[in-house]
N, CA, C and O atoms as CSV, one atom per row, in Angstrom:
chain,resi,resn,atom,element,x,y,z
A,1,ASN,N,N,-18.295,1.868,11.339
A,1,ASN,CA,C,-18.500,3.196,11.870
A,1,ASN,C,C,-19.098,3.142,13.278
A,1,ASN,O,O,-18.904,4.065,14.069
A,2,ASN,N,N,-19.823,2.063,13.592
A,2,ASN,CA,C,-20.386,1.931,14.936
A,2,ASN,C,C,-19.298,1.696,15.978
A,2,ASN,O,O,-19.452,2.084,17.136
A,3,ILE,N,N,-18.210,1.070,15.573
A,3,ILE,CA,C,-17.120,0.794,16.510
A,3,ILE,C,C,-16.346,2.066,16.821
A,3,ILE,O,O,-16.030,2.332,17.981
A,4,ASN,N,N,-16.038,2.853,15.797
A,4,ASN,CA,C,-15.296,4.096,15.982
A,4,ASN,C,C,-15.877,5.170,15.068
A,4,ASN,O,O,-15.548,5.199,13.882
A,5,PRO,N,N,-16.715,6.036,15.575
A,5,PRO,CA,C,-17.344,7.052,14.737
A,5,PRO,C,C,-16.366,8.109,14.217
A,5,PRO,O,O,-16.738,8.934,13.382
A,6,ASN,N,N,-15.125,8.092,14.701
A,6,ASN,CA,C,-14.131,9.056,14.229
A,6,ASN,C,C,-13.410,8.602,12.965
A,6,ASN,O,O,-12.613,9.353,12.403
A,7,VAL,N,N,-13.681,7.389,12.517
A,7,VAL,CA,C,-13.060,6.870,11.306
A,7,VAL,C,C,-13.968,7.157,10.126
A,7,VAL,O,O,-15.169,6.891,10.167
A,8,GLU,N,N,-13.379,7.700,9.079
A,8,GLU,CA,C,-14.135,8.010,7.873
A,8,GLU,C,C,-13.511,7.270,6.700
A,8,GLU,O,O,-12.301,7.348,6.488
A,9,LEU,N,N,-14.321,6.560,5.944
A,9,LEU,CA,C,-13.852,5.835,4.768
A,9,LEU,C,C,-14.387,6.500,3.517
A,9,LEU,O,O,-15.561,6.865,3.451
A,10,ASP,N,N,-13.530,6.656,2.531
A,10,ASP,CA,C,-13.928,7.140,1.216
A,10,ASP,C,C,-13.624,6.025,0.227
A,10,ASP,O,O,-12.474,5.601,0.108
A,11,LEU,N,N,-14.624,5.551,-0.474
A,11,LEU,CA,C,-14.451,4.485,-1.446
A,11,LEU,C,C,-14.345,5.083,-2.841
A,11,LEU,O,O,-15.050,6.034,-3.180
A,12,HIS,N,N,-13.459,4.515,-3.638
A,12,HIS,CA,C,-13.250,4.970,-5.012
A,12,HIS,C,C,-13.546,3.810,-5.950
A,12,HIS,O,O,-13.087,2.692,-5.715
A,13,GLU,N,N,-14.291,4.057,-6.988
A,13,GLU,CA,C,-14.694,3.024,-7.931
A,13,GLU,C,C,-13.676,2.812,-9.052
A,13,GLU,O,O,-13.905,1.992,-9.941
A,14,GLU,N,N,-12.576,3.524,-9.025
A,14,GLU,CA,C,-11.599,3.409,-10.103
A,14,GLU,C,C,-10.345,2.679,-9.644
A,14,GLU,O,O,-10.056,2.606,-8.450
A,15,SER,N,N,-9.615,2.148,-10.595
A,15,SER,CA,C,-8.368,1.443,-10.300
A,15,SER,C,C,-7.303,2.426,-9.824
A,15,SER,O,O,-7.266,3.578,-10.257
A,16,PHE,N,N,-6.456,1.965,-8.945
A,16,PHE,CA,C,-5.308,2.738,-8.467
A,16,PHE,C,C,-4.187,2.489,-9.460
A,16,PHE,O,O,-3.664,1.377,-9.527
A,17,ASN,N,N,-3.808,3.499,-10.232
A,17,ASN,CA,C,-2.811,3.314,-11.284
A,17,ASN,C,C,-1.869,4.513,-11.326
A,17,ASN,O,O,-2.120,5.517,-10.659
A,18,PRO,N,N,-0.794,4.422,-12.099
A,18,PRO,CA,C,0.177,5.528,-12.128
A,18,PRO,C,C,-0.427,6.874,-12.522
A,18,PRO,O,O,0.049,7.917,-12.073
A,19,ALA,N,N,-1.451,6.865,-13.342
A,19,ALA,CA,C,-2.032,8.122,-13.807
A,19,ALA,C,C,-2.833,8.843,-12.725
A,19,ALA,O,O,-2.891,10.073,-12.723
A,20,ASN,N,N,-3.456,8.096,-11.801
A,20,ASN,CA,C,-4.335,8.751,-10.824
A,20,ASN,C,C,-3.907,8.557,-9.369
A,20,ASN,O,O,-4.561,9.078,-8.466
A,21,SER,N,N,-2.839,7.830,-9.130
A,21,SER,CA,C,-2.464,7.444,-7.766
A,21,SER,C,C,-2.155,8.630,-6.852
A,21,SER,O,O,-2.546,8.623,-5.685
A,22,MET,N,N,-1.475,9.622,-7.352
A,22,MET,CA,C,-1.143,10.779,-6.513
A,22,MET,C,C,-2.411,11.557,-6.151
A,22,MET,O,O,-2.566,12.000,-5.013
A,23,ALA,N,N,-3.307,11.721,-7.112
A,23,ALA,CA,C,-4.554,12.453,-6.842
A,23,ALA,C,C,-5.455,11.673,-5.886
A,23,ALA,O,O,-6.058,12.262,-4.990
A,24,LEU,N,N,-5.554,10.352,-6.067
A,24,LEU,CA,C,-6.406,9.542,-5.194
A,24,LEU,C,C,-5.903,9.520,-3.754
A,24,LEU,O,O,-6.702,9.447,-2.820
A,25,SER,N,N,-4.593,9.584,-3.569
A,25,SER,CA,C,-4.027,9.479,-2.224
A,25,SER,C,C,-3.839,10.825,-1.537
A,25,SER,O,O,-3.559,10.870,-0.339
A,26,ALA,N,N,-3.985,11.907,-2.267
A,26,ALA,CA,C,-3.771,13.239,-1.693
A,26,ALA,C,C,-4.776,13.529,-0.580
A,26,ALA,O,O,-5.974,13.287,-0.730
A,27,GLY,N,N,-4.277,14.045,0.527
A,27,GLY,CA,C,-5.131,14.465,1.627
A,27,GLY,C,C,-5.474,13.379,2.634
A,27,GLY,O,O,-6.185,13.642,3.604
A,28,TYR,N,N,-4.981,12.161,2.420
A,28,TYR,CA,C,-5.267,11.070,3.362
A,28,TYR,C,C,-4.142,10.915,4.377
A,28,TYR,O,O,-3.007,11.327,4.136
A,29,ASP,N,N,-4.476,10.317,5.512
A,29,ASP,CA,C,-3.508,10.113,6.591
A,29,ASP,C,C,-2.641,8.874,6.383
A,29,ASP,O,O,-1.536,8.800,6.922
A,30,LEU,N,N,-3.121,7.911,5.617
A,30,LEU,CA,C,-2.346,6.712,5.338
A,30,LEU,C,C,-2.889,6.042,4.096
A,30,LEU,O,O,-4.005,6.318,3.656
A,31,LEU,N,N,-2.081,5.154,3.535
A,31,LEU,CA,C,-2.468,4.411,2.353
A,31,LEU,C,C,-2.500,2.932,2.735
A,31,LEU,O,O,-1.532,2.415,3.293
A,32,ILE,N,N,-3.590,2.260,2.441
A,32,ILE,CA,C,-3.723,0.836,2.753
A,32,ILE,C,C,-3.604,0.050,1.456
A,32,ILE,O,O,-4.371,0.265,0.518
A,33,ASP,N,N,-2.640,-0.858,1.410
A,33,ASP,CA,C,-2.391,-1.665,0.219
A,33,ASP,C,C,-2.752,-3.119,0.500
A,33,ASP,O,O,-2.087,-3.796,1.285
A,34,GLY,N,N,-3.795,-3.582,-0.140
A,34,GLY,CA,C,-4.172,-4.990,-0.072
A,34,GLY,C,C,-4.157,-5.585,-1.463
A,34,GLY,O,O,-4.928,-6.495,-1.764
A,35,SER,N,N,-3.283,-5.075,-2.310
A,35,SER,CA,C,-3.247,-5.492,-3.707
A,35,SER,C,C,-2.747,-6.929,-3.853
A,35,SER,O,O,-2.141,-7.493,-2.941
A,36,ASP,N,N,-3.015,-7.496,-5.012
A,36,ASP,CA,C,-2.607,-8.864,-5.280
A,36,ASP,C,C,-1.584,-8.952,-6.410
A,36,ASP,O,O,-1.413,-10.003,-7.026
A,37,ASN,N,N,-0.907,-7.834,-6.673
A,37,ASN,CA,C,0.108,-7.859,-7.729
A,37,ASN,C,C,1.246,-6.910,-7.375
A,37,ASN,O,O,1.059,-5.920,-6.668
A,38,PHE,N,N,2.422,-7.237,-7.882
A,38,PHE,CA,C,3.609,-6.461,-7.520
A,38,PHE,C,C,3.629,-5.052,-8.097
A,38,PHE,O,O,4.068,-4.141,-7.395
A,39,PRO,N,N,3.185,-4.812,-9.324
A,39,PRO,CA,C,3.193,-3.427,-9.807
A,39,PRO,C,C,2.390,-2.480,-8.911
A,39,PRO,O,O,2.841,-1.367,-8.643
A,40,THR,N,N,1.209,-2.899,-8.445
A,40,THR,CA,C,0.401,-2.052,-7.574
A,40,THR,C,C,1.040,-1.929,-6.198
A,40,THR,O,O,0.982,-0.869,-5.575
A,41,ARG,N,N,1.645,-3.004,-5.727
A,41,ARG,CA,C,2.312,-2.976,-4.414
A,41,ARG,C,C,3.445,-1.949,-4.416
A,41,ARG,O,O,3.578,-1.171,-3.471
A,42,TYR,N,N,4.257,-1.944,-5.469
A,42,TYR,CA,C,5.357,-0.975,-5.553
A,42,TYR,C,C,4.825,0.437,-5.799
A,42,TYR,O,O,5.386,1.405,-5.287
A,43,LEU,N,N,3.761,0.560,-6.570
A,43,LEU,CA,C,3.168,1.876,-6.803
A,43,LEU,C,C,2.641,2.460,-5.496
A,43,LEU,O,O,2.876,3.634,-5.211
A,44,SER,N,N,1.932,1.662,-4.697
A,44,SER,CA,C,1.402,2.186,-3.430
A,44,SER,C,C,2.536,2.598,-2.503
A,44,SER,O,O,2.424,3.597,-1.791
A,45,ASN,N,N,3.625,1.840,-2.504
A,45,ASN,CA,C,4.795,2.218,-1.710
A,45,ASN,C,C,5.343,3.559,-2.168
A,45,ASN,O,O,5.558,4.459,-1.356
A,46,ASP,N,N,5.567,3.689,-3.451
A,46,ASP,CA,C,6.175,4.914,-3.984
A,46,ASP,C,C,5.294,6.128,-3.730
A,46,ASP,O,O,5.796,7.198,-3.387
A,47,VAL,N,N,3.995,5.973,-3.894
A,47,VAL,CA,C,3.072,7.080,-3.666
A,47,VAL,C,C,3.067,7.479,-2.190
A,47,VAL,O,O,3.083,8.667,-1.868
A,48,ALA,N,N,3.045,6.488,-1.292
A,48,ALA,CA,C,3.069,6.796,0.138
A,48,ALA,C,C,4.351,7.535,0.515
A,48,ALA,O,O,4.317,8.476,1.308
A,49,VAL,N,N,5.475,7.112,-0.049
A,49,VAL,CA,C,6.750,7.802,0.219
A,49,VAL,C,C,6.670,9.242,-0.271
A,49,VAL,O,O,7.037,10.165,0.457
A,50,LEU,N,N,6.195,9.442,-1.494
A,50,LEU,CA,C,6.097,10.800,-2.049
A,50,LEU,C,C,5.101,11.666,-1.280
A,50,LEU,O,O,5.317,12.869,-1.136
A,51,GLN,N,N,4.009,11.070,-0.781
A,51,GLN,CA,C,3.001,11.824,-0.028
A,51,GLN,C,C,3.414,12.023,1.430
A,51,GLN,O,O,2.821,12.839,2.136
A,52,GLY,N,N,4.438,11.272,1.888
A,52,GLY,CA,C,4.879,11.394,3.276
A,52,GLY,C,C,3.894,10.802,4.269
A,52,GLY,O,O,3.727,11.318,5.374
A,53,ILE,N,N,3.238,9.706,3.868
A,53,ILE,CA,C,2.254,9.054,4.729
A,53,ILE,C,C,2.620,7.576,4.902
A,53,ILE,O,O,3.333,7.016,4.069
A,54,PRO,N,N,2.137,6.941,5.979
A,54,PRO,CA,C,2.408,5.515,6.169
A,54,PRO,C,C,1.724,4.672,5.094
A,54,PRO,O,O,0.660,5.020,4.582
A,55,ASN,N,N,2.366,3.566,4.775
A,55,ASN,CA,C,1.817,2.587,3.843
A,55,ASN,C,C,1.559,1.310,4.634
A,55,ASN,O,O,2.499,0.658,5.089
A,56,VAL,N,N,0.291,0.955,4.798
A,56,VAL,CA,C,-0.078,-0.275,5.499
A,56,VAL,C,C,-0.261,-1.346,4.436
A,56,VAL,O,O,-1.139,-1.249,3.579
A,57,HIS,N,N,0.577,-2.359,4.507
A,57,HIS,CA,C,0.588,-3.419,3.492
A,57,HIS,C,C,0.082,-4.720,4.105
A,57,HIS,O,O,0.538,-5.123,5.176
A,58,GLY,N,N,-0.847,-5.368,3.436
A,58,GLY,CA,C,-1.341,-6.651,3.893
A,58,GLY,C,C,-1.387,-7.641,2.756
A,58,GLY,O,O,-1.737,-7.288,1.629
A,59,SER,N,N,-1.033,-8.888,3.046
A,59,SER,CA,C,-1.105,-9.929,2.030
A,59,SER,C,C,-1.443,-11.262,2.690
A,59,SER,O,O,-1.214,-11.467,3.882
A,60,ILE,N,N,-1.989,-12.151,1.883
A,60,ILE,CA,C,-2.308,-13.490,2.374
A,60,ILE,C,C,-1.820,-14.521,1.369
A,60,ILE,O,O,-1.671,-14.240,0.180
A,61,PHE,N,N,-1.576,-15.714,1.877
A,61,PHE,CA,C,-1.279,-16.866,1.034
A,61,PHE,C,C,-1.814,-18.090,1.752
A,61,PHE,O,O,-1.329,-18.473,2.816
A,62,ARG,N,N,-2.821,-18.690,1.150
A,62,ARG,CA,C,-3.513,-19.832,1.757
A,62,ARG,C,C,-4.022,-19.466,3.144
A,62,ARG,O,O,-4.929,-18.641,3.260
A,63,PHE,N,N,-3.464,-20.060,4.207
A,63,PHE,CA,C,-3.958,-19.799,5.558
A,63,PHE,C,C,-3.011,-18.906,6.364
A,63,PHE,O,O,-3.093,-18.866,7.591
A,64,GLU,N,N,-2.135,-18.209,5.697
A,64,GLU,CA,C,-1.189,-17.329,6.370
A,64,GLU,C,C,-1.400,-15.895,5.904
A,64,GLU,O,O,-1.759,-15.650,4.752
A,65,GLY,N,N,-1.177,-14.964,6.801
A,65,GLY,CA,C,-1.310,-13.566,6.456
A,65,GLY,C,C,-0.160,-12.754,7.017
A,65,GLY,O,O,0.539,-13.180,7.936
A,66,GLN,N,N,0.017,-11.590,6.450
A,66,GLN,CA,C,1.100,-10.710,6.873
A,66,GLN,C,C,0.612,-9.272,6.777
A,66,GLN,O,O,-0.010,-8.884,5.789
A,67,VAL,N,N,0.897,-8.490,7.803
A,67,VAL,CA,C,0.585,-7.059,7.790
A,67,VAL,C,C,1.835,-6.310,8.215
A,67,VAL,O,O,2.488,-6.668,9.195
A,68,SER,N,N,2.155,-5.280,7.474
A,68,SER,CA,C,3.323,-4.451,7.791
A,68,SER,C,C,2.931,-2.988,7.660
A,68,SER,O,O,2.092,-2.629,6.833
A,69,VAL,N,N,3.538,-2.160,8.473
A,69,VAL,CA,C,3.363,-0.717,8.352
A,69,VAL,C,C,4.716,-0.129,7.999
A,69,VAL,O,O,5.683,-0.274,8.748
A,70,PHE,N,N,4.779,0.531,6.857
A,70,PHE,CA,C,6.009,1.176,6.407
A,70,PHE,C,C,5.837,2.679,6.575
A,70,PHE,O,O,4.873,3.261,6.077
A,71,ALA,N,N,6.776,3.303,7.278
A,71,ALA,CA,C,6.682,4.731,7.565
A,71,ALA,C,C,8.040,5.405,7.390
A,71,ALA,O,O,8.653,5.819,8.374
A,72,PRO,N,N,8.517,5.520,6.154
A,72,PRO,CA,C,9.822,6.153,5.953
A,72,PRO,C,C,9.858,7.625,6.361
A,72,PRO,O,O,10.930,8.162,6.641
A,73,HIS,N,N,8.708,8.275,6.397
A,73,HIS,CA,C,8.658,9.675,6.848
A,73,HIS,C,C,8.983,9.781,8.338
A,73,HIS,O,O,9.229,10.875,8.847
A,74,LEU,N,N,8.983,8.631,9.039
A,74,LEU,CA,C,9.372,8.578,10.452
A,74,LEU,C,C,10.714,7.871,10.611
A,74,LEU,O,O,11.015,7.321,11.670
A,75,ASP,N,N,11.510,7.893,9.554
A,75,ASP,CA,C,12.851,7.290,9.505
A,75,ASP,C,C,12.838,5.769,9.506
A,75,ASP,O,O,13.841,5.151,9.865
A,76,GLY,N,N,11.741,5.155,9.119
A,76,GLY,CA,C,11.685,3.708,8.963
A,76,GLY,C,C,11.889,3.339,7.501
A,76,GLY,O,O,11.911,4.216,6.637
A,77,PRO,N,N,12.037,2.050,7.216
A,77,PRO,CA,C,12.202,1.623,5.824
A,77,PRO,C,C,10.865,1.626,5.079
A,77,PRO,O,O,9.799,1.613,5.696
A,78,CYS,N,N,10.934,1.644,3.780
A,78,CYS,CA,C,9.748,1.490,2.956
A,78,CYS,C,C,9.765,0.076,2.349
A,78,CYS,O,O,10.748,-0.650,2.495
A,79,TYR,N,N,8.702,-0.299,1.686
A,79,TYR,CA,C,8.632,-1.626,1.068
A,79,TYR,C,C,9.764,-1.809,0.070
A,79,TYR,O,O,10.409,-2.858,0.045
A,80,ARG,N,N,10.010,-0.791,-0.755
A,80,ARG,CA,C,11.066,-0.870,-1.774
A,80,ARG,C,C,12.457,-0.932,-1.123
A,80,ARG,O,O,13.385,-1.486,-1.712
A,81,CYS,N,N,12.606,-0.375,0.074
A,81,CYS,CA,C,13.885,-0.477,0.795
A,81,CYS,C,C,14.200,-1.936,1.110
A,81,CYS,O,O,15.348,-2.365,0.997
A,82,LEU,N,N,13.183,-2.694,1.503
A,82,LEU,CA,C,13.380,-4.093,1.859
A,82,LEU,C,C,13.422,-5.008,0.641
A,82,LEU,O,O,14.153,-5.998,0.624
A,83,PHE,N,N,12.632,-4.669,-0.379
A,83,PHE,CA,C,12.546,-5.470,-1.597
A,83,PHE,C,C,12.728,-4.541,-2.799
A,83,PHE,O,O,11.742,-4.111,-3.397
A,84,PRO,N,N,13.977,-4.227,-3.160
A,84,PRO,CA,C,14.230,-3.249,-4.217
A,84,PRO,C,C,13.628,-3.616,-5.565
A,84,PRO,O,O,13.240,-2.736,-6.333
A,85,ASP,N,N,13.548,-4.906,-5.855
A,85,ASP,CA,C,13.036,-5.344,-7.151
A,85,ASP,C,C,11.959,-6.401,-6.970
A,85,ASP,O,O,12.040,-7.245,-6.077
A,86,ALA,N,N,10.962,-6.342,-7.822
A,86,ALA,CA,C,9.913,-7.364,-7.799
A,86,ALA,C,C,10.497,-8.691,-8.273
A,86,ALA,O,O,11.418,-8.705,-9.090
A,87,PRO,N,N,9.970,-9.802,-7.770
A,87,PRO,CA,C,10.461,-11.092,-8.228
A,87,PRO,C,C,10.110,-11.318,-9.689
A,87,PRO,O,O,9.165,-10.711,-10.192
A,88,PRO,N,N,10.843,-12.170,-10.376
A,88,PRO,CA,C,10.516,-12.451,-11.772
A,88,PRO,C,C,9.122,-13.067,-11.909
A,88,PRO,O,O,8.630,-13.720,-10.989
A,89,GLU,N,N,8.509,-12.859,-13.038
A,89,GLU,CA,C,7.190,-13.413,-13.305
A,89,GLU,C,C,7.171,-14.917,-13.083
A,89,GLU,O,O,8.021,-15.629,-13.616
A,90,GLY,N,N,6.220,-15.408,-12.309
A,90,GLY,CA,C,6.085,-16.831,-12.037
A,90,GLY,C,C,6.918,-17.361,-10.885
A,90,GLY,O,O,6.788,-18.531,-10.528
A,91,ALA,N,N,7.776,-16.528,-10.291
A,91,ALA,CA,C,8.648,-16.981,-9.199
A,91,ALA,C,C,7.904,-17.084,-7.875
A,91,ALA,O,O,8.334,-17.808,-6.977
A,92,VAL,N,N,6.800,-16.372,-7.747
A,92,VAL,CA,C,6.028,-16.348,-6.499
A,92,VAL,C,C,4.612,-16.816,-6.819
A,92,VAL,O,O,4.011,-16.349,-7.786
A,93,PRO,N,N,4.068,-17.741,-6.011
A,93,PRO,CA,C,2.691,-18.196,-6.290
A,93,PRO,C,C,1.687,-17.066,-6.126
A,93,PRO,O,O,1.875,-16.161,-5.314
A,94,ASP,N,N,0.626,-17.135,-6.905
A,94,ASP,CA,C,-0.430,-16.121,-6.786
A,94,ASP,C,C,-1.675,-16.718,-6.179
A,94,ASP,O,O,-2.671,-16.017,-6.000
């Protein structure tokens, strides 16, 4: 907050899941996904698409990292557009 006083963070103590995802994401400017599993990754994508907000996705593996911004509401692709199906269980290291 000292770096940019215009940024406001709201922390939630509950899991992001299909039952509460739309309510938790309502009213926000973007959704940040740093999840470590594919079901949550696809859920955050779908919720961001339905809410019409950008989905900022970040992941790491060992010493490598990746950050992507998906904004289909601005005519860009979404995560599911690029990866329609999750890989089979055990196909990707965790």
